[in-house]
C-alpha positions in Angstrom: 30.5 3.1 -9.0 29.1 2.1 -5.7 25.5 1.2 -5.0 24.6 4.7 -3.7 25.9 6.4 -6.8 24.0 3.9 -9.0 20.8 4.5 -7.1 21.2 8.3 -7.5 21.9 7.9 -11.2 19.0 5.5 -11.7 16.7 8.0 -10.0 17.9 10.8 -12.3 17.3 8.6 -15.3 13.8 7.6 -14.0 12.9 11.3 -13.7 14.0 12.0 -17.3 12.0 9.0 -18.6 8.9 10.3 -16.8 9.3 13.6 -18.8 9.3 11.8 -22.2 5.8 11.2 -23.7 4.7 8.6 -26.1 3.2 10.9 -28.8 0.1 8.9 -29.7 -1.0 8.0 -26.2 0.2 11.2 -24.6 1.5 9.7 -21.4 5.1 9.3 -20.2 7.0 6.2 -21.4 7.9 5.0 -18.0 4.4 4.9 -16.5 3.1 3.4 -19.7 5.5 0.5 -19.4 7.4 1.2 -22.6 10.7 1.0 -20.8 11.5 -2.6 -20.6 14.6 -2.1 -18.5 17.6 0.1 -17.6 21.1 -1.4 -17.1 23.8 0.8 -15.6 27.5 0.0 -15.4 30.7 2.1 -15.0 31.1 2.1 -18.8 27.6 2.3 -20.2 23.9 2.7 -19.7 21.4 0.6 -21.7 17.8 1.5 -22.0 15.5 -1.1 -23.6 12.1 0.0 -25.0 9.1 -2.0 -26.1 6.6 -0.7 -28.7 3.1 0.6 -27.8 1.7 -0.4 -31.2 3.2 -2.3 -34.1 2.8 0.7 -36.6 4.0 3.6 -34.5 6.1 5.9 -36.7 6.5 8.4 -33.9 8.3 5.8 -31.8 11.5 6.5 -33.8 11.7 9.9 -32.1 11.7 8.6 -28.6 15.2 7.1 -28.6 16.5 10.4 -30.0 14.9 12.3 -27.2 16.1 9.8 -24.6 19.7 10.2 -25.8 19.5 14.0 -25.8 18.2 14.1 -22.3 20.0 11.2 -20.6 23.5 11.6 -22.1 24.3 14.9 -20.1 23.4 13.1 -16.9 25.5 10.0 -17.4 28.7 11.8 -18.4 31.3 9.8 -20.4 29.4 6.5 -20.2 28.2 5.1 -23.5 24.4 5.2 -24.0 22.5 2.6 -25.9 18.8 2.9 -26.5 17.5 -0.4 -27.9 14.0 -0.9 -29.3 12.9 -4.5 -28.8 10.3 -6.2 -30.8 8.2 -6.8 -27.7 4.9 -5.1 -27.7 3.3 -3.3 -24.7 0.8 -5.4 -23.0 -1.7 -4.8 -20.1 0.7 -6.4 -17.6 3.5 -4.0 -18.5 1.5 -0.8 -18.2 1.0 0.9 -14.9 3.2 2.8 -12.5 6.6 1.5 -13.6 7.1 -0.6 -10.5 7.6 -3.8 -12.6 10.9 -2.3 -13.8 12.7 -3.5 -10.7 14.4 -0.2 -10.1 17.3 -1.1 -7.8 
């Protein structure tokens, strides 16, 4: 995959992540800063998520929704959605620019 193809795919994934809401806060997971990072290669896409709160039972639904919506866009690539133990902090919230979308 060349850099243009990766940029297009990254943009498509970003749009999808903006459509997915954190159920308790009712804002999208990208702008909230819950997406810790997205890694794209020819073989796989890895999306890392941090938690909004330590006791968020609804957070388990977010990876399922991500997989349902992102897999059709990435084709045959493997998709991993990883929930890290890192909690959302004030520095992570905002407009998503800290993600370093390349």
